[in-house]
N, C-alpha and C positions, 0 to 999 in steps of 0.2 A: 953145234947144238942139235940135239936130236929132237924131232917133233913127235908128239904123241897124237897128232892129228890123223884121223882115220876116215877114209871115204868108203862107205859101203851102203849098199841098198839091199833090203830084204828081197829074197828070191820071188816072193809072191807079188811084190810091187813091180819088179821087172817083168813078170809074166803079165800082169794086168796092163801096164803101159805098153808092153810089147804087142799085146792083142789089139789094143786101141789104135796104135800107130801102124798096124798092118791091115787095118780094115778100111776098105774103100766102099762108098755107098753102092748099092746094087744097081741103081739107075745111072751110074757113072761109067764111061767107056775110056779107060786109060790106054795108052799105047801098049801093044801086046808085050813088048820087052819089059816095060815098067810093071805091067801086071804080073809077069813072071817073077820079077824081082820081089814084089810084095808077097807073092805066094811062097817064094823061097824063105823070105824073112818070117812069115807066119810059121813055117816049118821049123826054122831055127829056134823060135821062142818056145815051140812045143817040146822040142827035143833038148834044148839047151846046148846044142852042139853046132859047131862050124859058124859061129857068129862072126860075120865079117866086120871090117872097121867102119864101113858106112852105116851098118845097122847099129853097131856099138855107139856110134856118134848120136844117132837118133834116140837110142835108149837113154843116153846121158842127158840130152836135151829134154826128153820127156820127164825124167826124174827130177830135173831142176825145176821144171814147170810145176810138177806135183808138189814140190816142196815150197812153192810160192815165189820162186825166182823168175824174173822176166828174162827171157832169152831173145837176143836180137842178133841177126846175121845180116850183114850188108856187104855188098861188093859185086864184082862181076860174076855172073852166073852162079850165085850161091843157092838159088832155088834148086837147081839140078846138081850142082857140085862138080868139082874137078873130075874129069873122066866119068861123069854120070854116076858117082857113088852115092850121092845124097838123096835125091828125089824127094825133097821136103815139100815141094809143090808138084801136084800131079795135074796134068791137063787132060780134059775130056776131048777125045779125038773127034767127036761128033759136034759138040756145041762150043768148044773152046773154053768152057768154064774151067776154073781152077779149084782145086781142093787141097787143103793142107791138113793131113792127118794129125799133126802136132797141135792143131787148134781144137782137137776133139778128144783129148785124153780123159777128161773128167766131165761129168754132167754140168751144163751151164758154165762152161769155161769161158773166161774173158779172152777173146781172140787176141787181145793185145799182149797176152803173156808170152806168146811166141810170135816174133816178127821176123819175117825174111823178105828181103827186097834186093833185087838185082841192081 
């Protein structure tokens, strides 16, 4: 049986969520390698080119949240991801504080919409 189901997201939605999930607060000090990854991802969303699978995964999670779906990840090292591809939770190198960009996609977002726990 052939399915007529189609998964697609408008490019402007991808750009908006992409910008949201590549933004780290100015007063936050991520590890320099993680900061570079976020800067590269911001460039990817600007150009629409060279989107890697870790960023594609984040975009998929973000669009699910925008559509009103709760996304939950649990397991060993899911905050960072296998081989450091995910970086769903960023740690401040000065204060130890955590920041999850996927909790800040839309204004007044319920932080329970995206849950990640190691």
